[in-house]
N, C-alpha and C positions, 0 to 999 in steps of 0.2 A: 472295360468297365471300371477298373483303377482308376485309370486315367480321367474317366468322366468323375469318379469321385472327389479326387486330387483338385479339378477344375471347380468342382461345385463348392469345396472349403474352401478354396482359395479365394473364388467369388465372395463367399460368405464373412470371411476374414476382411478383403477391402471393404465391405459393405459395413462391416461392425464397427471397422474402425473410422470410417467417415463421420457414423453417428457418435460415436465416442467424441471426437473432434467437437463437433456441433456442441453435443450436452456439457462436456467438463472443460471447455477450454480455458474460459472464465477462471475456474477452480486451479486447473496448472498452471497459469500462467501467474495466479497470486502465490502458488506453492513455490514455482519458482523463483519467484522475485523476492519471496521472503528468505528462502534460502541463499541470495545473494551475500548480504551482509549486514541485516537490518537486526542485529540481536540489541536487548536491552531497549532502555527508553530512549536514546539516542538514535538506535536502528529505527525504531518504530516512526520518529519525528523524520528521519531521513527518507524512509518508506513514503510518508505522506508527500514529502516535496518532490521526491521521484516521480510520484503519480499526480502532478500537479494542484493537489488540494491549496496548496498556498495563493493559488493565482489570485483570487480573490482576499481581502482582509477577514481571517476568521480571529475569534475572540476565545479564552481558553474553554468554556465549556465545549464549544464545537470541536476543538481539537481532542479535548478528553474524549468526547463521543465517537470521534472517527478513530482514535486508536484504540478505544475499546470493541469496535466493531472488527479491528483487524487483530485482536487477542492481544492487545497491550493494554494492562492494567496495571495504572501509575496513579497516586495521589495529584491534586492539582497543585499543590505546591512545589511536586517535584517536576511535575510539566512546565510549570512556569520560571521554575529555575533554569532547567535545561534549556528553554526555548532563550531565555534572556541571556544567560551565560553562554552557552557553547554556538548556539544560531544565530545570535544575534551580534553580541560583543566578539567572539574569539574567530569564528568562521565565517562572519558577515555575509550567509547567505539571506537570511532575513531581516526585516526591518520591522519596526513597532510604530503602530500609530493612536495615539489617545484619541478617544472619543466619548461620549458620553457615558456609555455602558462600561468601560475602562479599555484596558490595553486589548488591541487586534494586532496581527501578525500576518505578515505578508510577503511576498518574494521579494527580495533586493533586485532593482532595476539596473 
């Protein structure tokens, strides 16, 4: 009787684990990714870079909105400065393109 109960519990645990993996896999991946080293504004931008957000040109408003979706709340001027100085000039990860709407940032190829 005990062995049957143990077997049933083990089976239920396995099934529950599979369900949790399906339901929460995206959230767990985001939490794991954020804990990598994505602290502060530069970390938030690095998080977007690592997740291919800049594969297409993005304006400052789009970048600010995406950062806020990931719980990074910074001013437009702070974001613009960090993008320009850190990621465009110093590290040369991004490049910027002048359009009618203003500057757009995209991964440097």
